[in-house]
C-alpha positions as CSV (number, residue, x, y, z in Angstrom):
1,X,-16.6,10.6,-2.8
2,X,-17.6,6.7,-2.0
3,X,-14.5,5.4,-3.8
4,X,-12.4,7.6,-2.0
5,X,-13.8,6.3,1.8
6,X,-13.8,2.6,0.5
7,X,-10.4,3.3,-0.6
8,X,-9.3,4.6,2.9
9,X,-11.3,2.0,4.7
10,X,-9.9,-1.0,2.5
11,X,-6.5,0.1,3.1
12,X,-6.3,0.8,6.8
13,X,-7.8,-3.2,6.7
14,X,-5.0,-4.4,4.8
15,X,-2.2,-3.0,7.1
16,X,-4.2,-4.4,10.3
17,X,-4.7,-8.0,9.0
18,X,-1.0,-7.7,7.9
19,X,-0.2,-7.2,12.2
20,X,-3.0,-9.7,12.9
21,X,-1.0,-12.3,11.1
22,X,1.5,-12.8,13.6
23,X,-1.3,-13.0,16.5
24,X,-3.3,-15.8,14.6
25,X,0.4,-17.5,13.2
26,X,-0.7,-17.1,9.8
27,X,2.8,-17.3,7.9
28,X,3.2,-14.1,6.5
29,X,4.8,-15.5,3.2
30,X,1.9,-17.5,2.7
31,X,-0.8,-15.1,3.4
32,X,0.8,-12.3,1.1
33,X,0.9,-14.9,-2.0
34,X,-2.0,-16.2,-1.3
35,X,-4.0,-13.0,-0.9
36,X,-2.5,-11.9,-4.5
37,X,-4.5,-14.9,-6.2
38,X,-7.4,-14.2,-4.3
39,X,-7.4,-10.4,-5.4
40,X,-6.8,-11.5,-8.8
41,X,-9.2,-13.9,-9.3
42,X,-12.0,-11.8,-7.6
43,X,-10.8,-9.1,-9.9
44,X,-11.5,-11.2,-12.9
45,X,-15.0,-12.3,-11.7
46,X,-15.9,-9.1,-11.0
47,X,-14.6,-7.1,-14.1
48,X,-16.9,-6.5,-17.1
49,X,-14.4,-7.0,-19.6
50,X,-12.4,-10.2,-20.5
51,X,-9.4,-10.2,-23.0
52,X,-7.8,-13.2,-24.5
53,X,-4.2,-13.3,-23.9
54,X,-3.7,-12.3,-27.6
55,X,-5.1,-9.0,-27.0
56,X,-4.2,-8.4,-23.5
57,X,-0.6,-8.3,-24.6
58,X,-1.3,-6.0,-27.1
59,X,-3.1,-3.4,-24.5
60,X,-1.2,-0.1,-24.0
61,X,-0.8,-0.9,-20.2
62,X,0.5,-4.2,-20.8
63,X,4.0,-3.4,-19.5
64,X,2.6,-2.2,-16.5
65,X,1.7,-4.9,-14.1
66,X,5.0,-6.8,-14.7
67,X,6.7,-4.2,-13.1
68,X,4.0,-2.9,-10.6
69,X,3.4,-6.8,-9.7
70,X,6.9,-7.3,-8.8
71,X,7.3,-4.1,-6.7
72,X,3.5,-5.1,-5.0
73,X,5.2,-8.4,-3.4
74,X,8.4,-7.0,-2.2
75,X,6.7,-4.0,-0.7
76,X,3.8,-5.8,0.7
77,X,6.5,-8.4,2.5
78,X,8.1,-5.2,3.7
79,X,5.0,-3.3,5.0
80,X,4.1,-6.9,6.7
81,X,7.2,-7.6,8.8
82,X,7.7,-3.7,9.3
83,X,3.9,-3.9,10.9
84,X,5.0,-6.9,13.1
85,X,8.1,-5.9,14.1
86,X,8.0,-2.2,14.8
87,X,4.5,-1.3,14.8
88,X,1.5,-0.9,12.5
89,X,1.6,3.1,12.7
90,X,5.3,3.1,11.8
91,X,4.3,0.8,8.4
92,X,1.5,2.8,8.1
93,X,3.3,6.3,8.1
94,X,6.1,4.9,6.3
95,X,3.9,3.7,3.7
96,X,1.4,6.4,3.2
97,X,3.5,9.5,3.7
98,X,5.2,8.1,0.7
99,X,2.7,10.8,-1.0
100,X,5.2,12.8,-1.7
101,X,6.5,11.1,-4.7
102,X,3.5,10.7,-6.6
103,X,2.5,14.4,-5.7
104,X,6.1,15.5,-7.2
105,X,5.5,13.0,-10.2
106,X,1.9,14.8,-10.8
107,X,3.6,18.2,-10.9
108,X,6.1,17.1,-13.5
109,X,4.2,15.2,-15.8
110,X,0.5,16.3,-15.5
111,X,1.2,19.9,-14.6
112,X,-0.5,19.9,-11.0
113,X,0.5,23.0,-9.2
114,X,3.2,22.5,-7.1
115,X,2.3,25.8,-3.8
116,X,4.4,26.6,-1.1
117,X,2.1,24.6,1.3
118,X,2.3,21.0,-0.8
119,X,6.5,21.8,-0.2
120,X,5.8,22.6,3.3
121,X,4.1,19.3,3.9
122,X,6.6,17.1,1.7
123,X,9.1,18.5,4.2
124,X,7.2,17.9,7.0
125,X,5.9,14.5,5.8
126,X,9.7,13.5,5.6
127,X,10.5,14.2,9.7
128,X,7.1,12.2,10.3
129,X,8.2,9.2,8.8
130,X,11.6,9.8,11.4
131,X,9.8,10.7,14.0
132,X,7.2,7.5,13.7
133,X,9.8,5.4,13.4
134,X,11.9,6.1,16.4
135,X,11.4,3.6,19.1
136,X,11.2,4.0,22.8
137,X,14.5,3.9,24.3
138,X,16.6,4.4,21.2
139,X,16.9,2.0,18.1
140,X,14.5,-0.2,17.4
141,X,15.4,-4.4,18.9
142,X,16.8,-6.2,15.7
143,X,19.5,-3.2,14.9
144,X,19.7,-0.8,12.2
145,X,17.9,-3.2,9.9
146,X,14.3,-2.0,11.4
147,X,15.5,1.6,10.8
148,X,16.1,0.7,7.1
149,X,12.7,-1.1,6.8
150,X,10.3,2.1,7.2
151,X,12.7,4.2,4.5
152,X,12.6,1.3,1.8
153,X,8.8,0.9,2.2
154,X,8.4,4.6,2.0
155,X,10.5,4.7,-1.5
156,X,8.7,1.4,-2.5
157,X,5.3,2.7,-1.8
158,X,5.9,5.7,-3.2
159,X,6.9,4.4,-6.7
160,X,3.9,2.0,-6.7
161,X,1.4,5.0,-5.9
162,X,3.0,6.9,-8.6
163,X,2.9,4.1,-11.4
164,X,-0.7,3.8,-10.7
165,X,-1.8,7.2,-11.0
166,X,0.7,7.4,-14.3
167,X,-1.4,4.4,-15.5
168,X,-4.8,5.8,-14.9
169,X,-4.2,9.0,-16.2
170,X,-2.2,8.0,-19.6
171,X,-3.0,3.9,-20.4
172,X,-6.1,2.4,-18.4
173,X,-9.8,2.9,-19.4
174,X,-11.9,3.4,-16.7
175,X,-13.5,-0.1,-18.0
176,X,-10.3,-1.7,-17.5
177,X,-9.7,-1.0,-13.9
178,X,-10.4,-4.3,-12.9
179,X,-8.9,-6.5,-15.5
180,X,-5.6,-3.9,-14.8
181,X,-5.5,-4.6,-11.0
182,X,-5.8,-8.4,-11.6
183,X,-3.0,-8.7,-13.8
184,X,-0.9,-6.9,-11.5
185,X,-2.2,-9.4,-8.5
186,X,-1.0,-12.5,-10.9
187,X,2.3,-11.2,-11.7
188,X,2.8,-10.5,-7.7
189,X,1.1,-13.8,-7.1
190,X,3.3,-15.5,-9.7
191,X,6.4,-14.2,-8.1
192,X,5.7,-15.0,-4.9
193,X,4.5,-18.6,-5.7
194,X,8.1,-19.2,-6.9
195,X,9.7,-18.1,-3.5
196,X,7.5,-20.0,-1.6
197,X,7.7,-23.0,-3.5
198,X,11.3,-22.6,-3.0
199,X,10.7,-22.5,0.7
200,X,8.9,-25.4,0.8
201,X,11.0,-27.4,-1.0
202,X,13.5,-26.1,1.5
203,X,11.5,-27.3,4.5
204,X,11.4,-23.5,5.7
205,X,7.4,-23.3,5.1
206,X,4.8,-25.9,5.1
207,X,1.4,-25.1,3.6
208,X,-1.7,-25.2,5.6
209,X,-5.4,-24.2,5.3
210,X,-4.8,-21.3,8.2
211,X,-2.7,-19.6,5.8
212,X,-4.9,-19.9,3.0
213,X,-7.5,-18.7,4.8
214,X,-5.4,-15.7,6.2
215,X,-4.7,-14.8,2.4
216,X,-8.5,-15.0,1.3
217,X,-8.9,-12.7,4.3
218,X,-6.1,-10.2,3.0
219,X,-6.8,-10.5,-0.9
220,X,-10.9,-9.0,-0.7
221,X,-9.5,-5.7,0.6
222,X,-6.1,-5.6,-1.3
223,X,-8.2,-5.5,-4.5
224,X,-10.7,-2.8,-3.5
225,X,-7.6,-1.1,-2.0
226,X,-6.1,-0.4,-5.6
227,X,-9.8,-0.5,-7.8
228,X,-11.3,1.8,-5.6
229,X,-8.0,4.3,-6.1
230,X,-8.3,4.3,-9.2
231,X,-12.3,5.0,-9.6
232,X,-11.6,7.8,-7.4
233,X,-9.2,9.3,-9.6
234,X,-11.3,8.9,-12.5
235,X,-14.4,10.6,-10.7
236,X,-12.2,14.0,-11.2
237,X,-13.3,15.6,-7.8
238,X,-10.0,16.8,-7.4
239,X,-6.8,16.2,-9.1
240,X,-4.1,13.2,-8.0
241,X,-1.6,15.5,-6.1
242,X,-4.5,16.5,-3.9
243,X,-6.4,13.2,-3.9
244,X,-3.3,11.2,-2.3
245,X,-2.8,13.4,0.5
246,X,-6.8,13.2,1.3
247,X,-6.7,9.1,0.6
248,X,-3.5,9.1,2.8
249,X,-4.3,11.2,5.7
250,X,-7.8,9.2,6.3
251,X,-5.3,6.2,6.3
252,X,-2.7,7.3,8.7
253,X,-5.3,8.5,11.1
254,X,-7.6,5.4,10.9
255,X,-4.5,2.8,11.2
256,X,-3.3,4.5,14.6
257,X,-6.9,4.1,16.1
258,X,-7.2,0.5,15.4
259,X,-3.6,-0.8,16.2
260,X,-4.1,1.1,19.7
261,X,-7.7,-0.2,19.8
262,X,-7.2,-3.9,18.4
263,X,-3.5,-4.4,19.4
264,X,-2.7,-2.1,22.3
265,X,0.1,-0.7,20.5
266,X,1.9,1.9,22.9
267,X,3.1,4.9,21.2
268,X,5.8,7.0,22.6
269,X,5.6,10.8,22.8
270,X,8.0,11.1,19.9
271,X,5.6,8.5,17.8
272,X,2.6,10.5,18.7
273,X,4.2,14.1,17.8
274,X,5.3,12.1,14.5
275,X,1.8,10.9,13.8
276,X,0.0,14.3,14.4
277,X,3.1,15.8,12.2
278,X,1.8,13.3,9.8
279,X,-1.5,14.7,9.8
280,X,-0.4,18.3,9.6
281,X,1.6,17.6,6.7
282,X,-1.4,16.4,4.6
283,X,-3.7,19.0,5.8
284,X,-1.4,21.6,4.9
285,X,-0.9,19.9,1.4
286,X,-5.1,19.5,1.0
287,X,-6.7,22.6,2.6
288,X,-4.0,25.1,2.6
């Protein structure tokens, strides 16, 4: 259970730190890029398994990091933008209500039981995303793009969770979990680094120690957010279609509390209803 609790805490920290980037004038792109090299190096440092490249590419999971890393950098930037432009609560729910995707994948691929409660919970979760994305006074400032953001985050985050679950169950032995995570982060860093280099050359980004430091602060909880959910799944205390709802319920609740306390976010009645509905949706899938 300790791995699950740490996963909830580190995932919440990710969202709150991303929101804080705007307050302390850290470039989101640079912070995210340097976060990935930090997480990758820390994972290698903590891992007990070190394989030469010739053996690394022969691992059954070798194809997963390039795919996951590509999605990581894309979704992470979208989550950051959503948190900054719409709010932490909206970004959290769009990110974590994506649990419906790994839940469905677990039912189809691993014969997890699809109960009536889980079906009801999935429907409630989708409604919750719509409610929490609704801004006071109508459409969010910035136009229709800010309505699309939560939907893209929802789908992308769900694919990430489903792929991590597949890798953990079918491909990655527990001893390789940190090494696997590092490989994913290095891929994300490589792709993000190319984008950042292009922006620096074009004069749209300027490297600074503030941004590097922000990336380091973000990278530590990012590593543990992935590693701890894999460790939690390894414990077998619950099946994956239950683990993800429990994990995400904690993240949604803790992030909402953190956003109100730290950033004084104001939630409309519809936003509050969406958050409540999100918790109900996950509780139904978990406890009913």
